[in-house]
C-alpha positions as CSV (number, residue, x, y, z in Angstrom):
1,X,-29.0,-13.1,70.2
2,X,-28.9,-12.6,73.9
3,X,-31.6,-11.1,76.2
4,X,-30.4,-9.6,79.4
5,X,-32.6,-8.4,82.3
6,X,-31.7,-6.6,85.5
7,X,-34.1,-6.6,88.4
8,X,-34.7,-6.4,92.1
9,X,-36.3,-8.7,94.5
10,X,-39.8,-7.9,95.8
11,X,-39.5,-7.1,99.5
12,X,-40.7,-10.1,101.6
13,X,-40.7,-12.4,98.6
14,X,-37.2,-13.2,97.4
15,X,-38.5,-15.6,94.8
16,X,-40.3,-12.9,92.8
17,X,-38.5,-10.1,91.1
18,X,-39.3,-6.8,89.3
19,X,-37.5,-6.3,86.1
20,X,-36.1,-2.7,86.1
21,X,-34.0,-3.0,82.9
22,X,-34.1,-5.2,79.8
23,X,-31.6,-5.3,77.0
24,X,-31.1,-7.3,73.8
25,X,-27.8,-7.8,72.1
26,X,-27.8,-9.2,68.6
27,X,-25.1,-9.8,65.9
28,X,-27.4,-9.7,62.9
29,X,-24.9,-9.9,60.0
30,X,-27.3,-7.8,58.0
31,X,-29.9,-5.7,59.8
32,X,-32.4,-5.3,57.0
33,X,-32.6,-9.1,56.5
34,X,-33.1,-9.6,60.3
35,X,-35.6,-6.8,61.0
36,X,-38.6,-9.2,61.0
37,X,-37.0,-11.3,63.7
38,X,-36.1,-8.2,65.7
39,X,-39.6,-6.8,65.4
40,X,-41.2,-10.1,66.4
41,X,-39.0,-10.2,69.5
42,X,-40.0,-6.6,70.4
43,X,-43.7,-7.4,70.3
44,X,-43.2,-9.8,73.3
45,X,-40.1,-8.3,75.0
46,X,-40.1,-4.5,74.9
47,X,-36.4,-4.1,75.7
48,X,-35.2,-0.8,77.0
49,X,-32.1,-1.0,74.8
50,X,-31.3,-3.1,71.7
51,X,-27.6,-3.3,70.7
52,X,-27.0,-4.5,67.2
53,X,-23.7,-5.5,65.6
54,X,-22.6,-6.0,62.0
55,X,-25.6,-4.2,60.5
56,X,-23.9,-4.5,57.1
57,X,-26.1,-2.0,55.4
58,X,-25.8,1.3,53.5
59,X,-29.3,2.2,54.7
60,X,-29.8,5.7,56.3
61,X,-30.7,6.1,60.0
62,X,-34.3,6.9,58.9
63,X,-34.5,3.6,57.1
64,X,-33.4,1.7,60.2
65,X,-36.0,3.4,62.5
66,X,-38.2,1.2,64.7
67,X,-41.4,2.6,66.1
68,X,-41.1,3.3,69.8
69,X,-37.3,3.7,69.8
70,X,-34.6,6.3,69.1
71,X,-31.7,5.3,67.0
72,X,-27.9,5.8,67.5
73,X,-26.1,4.7,64.4
74,X,-22.4,4.0,63.5
75,X,-22.6,3.4,59.7
76,X,-21.1,0.5,57.9
77,X,-18.1,1.1,55.6
78,X,-18.0,0.0,52.0
79,X,-15.4,-2.6,50.9
80,X,-15.5,-4.5,47.6
81,X,-18.7,-2.6,46.8
82,X,-20.5,-4.1,49.8
83,X,-21.3,-2.7,53.3
84,X,-19.4,-4.2,56.2
85,X,-19.7,-3.9,60.0
86,X,-21.5,-0.9,61.6
87,X,-23.5,-0.7,64.8
88,X,-26.9,0.5,66.0
89,X,-28.3,1.1,69.5
90,X,-32.1,1.4,69.8
91,X,-33.2,3.2,73.0
92,X,-36.9,3.4,74.1
93,X,-38.5,6.7,73.2
94,X,-39.4,7.5,76.9
95,X,-35.8,7.2,78.1
96,X,-33.4,10.2,78.2
97,X,-29.9,9.4,77.0
98,X,-26.6,11.1,76.1
99,X,-24.1,9.8,73.5
100,X,-20.7,9.6,75.2
101,X,-18.6,8.1,72.5
102,X,-18.7,6.7,68.9
103,X,-15.5,5.0,67.9
104,X,-14.4,3.2,64.8
105,X,-11.0,1.7,64.3
106,X,-9.5,-1.0,62.1
107,X,-10.2,-3.7,64.6
108,X,-12.9,-2.4,66.9
109,X,-16.1,-0.3,66.8
110,X,-18.3,0.8,69.7
111,X,-21.0,3.2,70.8
112,X,-21.3,4.3,74.4
113,X,-24.4,6.0,75.8
114,X,-25.5,7.1,79.2
115,X,-29.2,6.3,79.8
116,X,-31.4,7.4,82.7
117,X,-33.6,4.5,83.9
118,X,-35.8,5.1,86.9
119,X,-33.8,8.2,87.9
120,X,-30.5,6.3,87.8
121,X,-27.8,6.7,85.2
122,X,-26.7,3.5,83.3
123,X,-23.7,3.4,81.0
124,X,-24.2,1.0,78.0
125,X,-21.6,0.2,75.3
126,X,-22.4,-1.7,72.1
127,X,-19.0,-3.1,70.9
128,X,-17.8,-5.2,67.9
129,X,-14.2,-6.6,67.8
130,X,-13.2,-8.2,64.5
131,X,-12.1,-11.9,64.5
132,X,-8.4,-12.9,64.8
133,X,-6.9,-9.6,65.8
134,X,-3.1,-9.9,66.1
135,X,-1.7,-9.6,69.6
136,X,-0.2,-6.1,69.0
137,X,-3.5,-4.8,67.6
138,X,-5.9,-6.2,70.2
139,X,-8.0,-3.1,71.3
140,X,-6.8,-2.9,74.9
141,X,-7.1,0.9,75.1
142,X,-10.6,0.9,73.6
143,X,-11.8,-1.9,76.0
144,X,-10.3,-0.1,79.0
145,X,-12.0,3.1,78.1
146,X,-15.4,1.3,77.8
147,X,-14.7,-0.5,81.1
148,X,-13.8,2.7,82.9
149,X,-17.2,4.3,82.9
150,X,-18.9,4.6,86.3
151,X,-21.1,1.7,87.5
152,X,-23.6,0.5,86.6
153,X,-21.8,-0.1,83.3
154,X,-22.8,-2.7,80.7
155,X,-20.7,-3.6,77.7
156,X,-22.5,-5.9,75.2
157,X,-21.7,-7.1,71.7
158,X,-19.6,-9.4,69.7
159,X,-16.1,-9.6,71.0
160,X,-14.8,-12.5,68.9
161,X,-12.6,-13.2,71.9
162,X,-11.9,-16.8,72.8
163,X,-11.4,-18.2,76.3
164,X,-12.5,-21.2,78.4
165,X,-14.3,-18.6,80.6
166,X,-16.3,-17.8,77.5
167,X,-16.8,-21.4,76.6
168,X,-14.2,-21.2,73.8
169,X,-10.7,-22.2,73.0
170,X,-7.7,-20.6,74.8
171,X,-6.6,-17.6,72.7
172,X,-4.8,-14.3,73.5
173,X,-8.0,-12.4,72.6
174,X,-10.0,-14.0,75.4
175,X,-7.1,-13.9,77.8
176,X,-6.8,-10.1,77.3
177,X,-10.6,-9.6,77.6
178,X,-10.9,-11.6,80.8
179,X,-7.9,-9.9,82.4
180,X,-9.2,-6.5,81.6
181,X,-12.6,-7.2,83.0
182,X,-11.0,-8.4,86.2
183,X,-8.7,-5.4,86.4
184,X,-11.7,-3.1,85.9
185,X,-13.8,-5.0,88.4
186,X,-16.5,-6.1,86.0
187,X,-18.2,-9.5,85.8
188,X,-18.5,-11.6,82.7
189,X,-22.0,-13.1,82.0
190,X,-22.3,-15.8,79.4
191,X,-25.7,-17.1,78.3
192,X,-26.4,-20.7,79.4
193,X,-26.9,-21.8,75.8
194,X,-24.5,-20.6,73.1
195,X,-26.1,-18.0,70.8
196,X,-23.4,-18.6,68.3
197,X,-19.9,-20.2,68.4
198,X,-18.4,-18.7,70.5
199,X,-21.3,-17.6,72.7
200,X,-22.4,-14.0,72.8
201,X,-21.1,-12.4,76.0
202,X,-22.0,-9.5,78.2
203,X,-19.6,-7.6,80.5
């Protein structure tokens, strides 16, 4: 679980900051089981956007509803009689948004939305890349598409991509991810404390 905030300094007081955008990204590995944790977080941190990966549920979009939020849902698929993967983005009710893309492939899933926050458009992608993707199958095209939206552009999720930059081992997945972010002029932000091994990351 990672909590991201974007803000601006208060004029004349660089120490203080006004938070203009707050986002939570969380790989739950089963959303219905983790809903109490999520609801508890929301009571104290009313994030504008909540990006959830691996919801692992066959629940309907109405079953996943959270009061105060609209829901964008990429359903899990059924394998061996159990639900796997799937994504949800929760967006505050008072925010206008447009769904730009919902993509599901063998090795990657993502949802991209354009949200209007304080009269400014913000692109947000919730992405999941499966572990140990072979070199020829690493989702370079999908990542490049997500990284190509106009700024401000945030890509959050579970990338399963290992690199020393991400506090992980050296691996082609992380090498590709870091190279793509640099090519597309994005910054990588890693939480100071690992949320999981490897740490959750935000692009």
